N, C-alpha and C positions, 0 to 999 in steps of 0.2 A: 504494500500500500504506500501511496505517496504521502509525504508529510504535508500537514496543513500550512497554509501561508504561501505567499509568492516569494520564492527565492530569486527568480529571474524577473526583472522589471524592465519595462520599455522606457528608455530615456531619450531626451532630445539634446543634440549637440549643436551649438551655435558658434559662428565665427566670432572670435574675440576682436579681430582687427576691425571688422565692419561695425561692431557694437561701439567701439571707441570712437570711430570716425563719424558715425551718423548722428544727426541732430535729433531725428525722430526715431526712437528705438522701437516703437510699436508698429511701424509700417513695414511692408515687404521690402525686399532688397537685401535682407540679411540671410546669408547662407545657413541652412539648417539641415541636419541629418538626423535620422532616428536609428537607434540600435538597441540591443539588449545587453544587460550586464547582470552578473551574479552578485547579489547584495552581500553575501558572506565573504567572497573573495576580494571584492573591491568596495569597502564601505565608504571610502572618500570619493569626492567628485572626480569624474573621469575626464581626461583631456587627451584628445587624439589629434594627430597631424593629418588634416584632410584638405582636399582641393576646394577653394572658394571660387565660384564662377564670377562673382562680383568684383573681387580683388584680382582675379585671374592669376592666382598663385596658391601654393600650399601654405596654409596658416593653421594655427592651433584652434581647434574647436573644443569648447568647454561645455560641460553638462549644465543645463539650466533647469529651473523649476517648471513644472507643468502648470499651465493656467487653465483651470476648469471652468 
């Protein structure tokens, strides 16, 4: 039987360079990726090097909070 609770959660990664440069952070134009992580193995916020089509280069994408 599987253990109760979600060990793997879906997270959103957002470009940190676009967030710092943009004036309006809530509007589109910020590169975002979705991925899954294991909460037990990586309890801290995840940061990955991904390609940003708006900056047109590889930048650090950090985990953000989900807005429901």
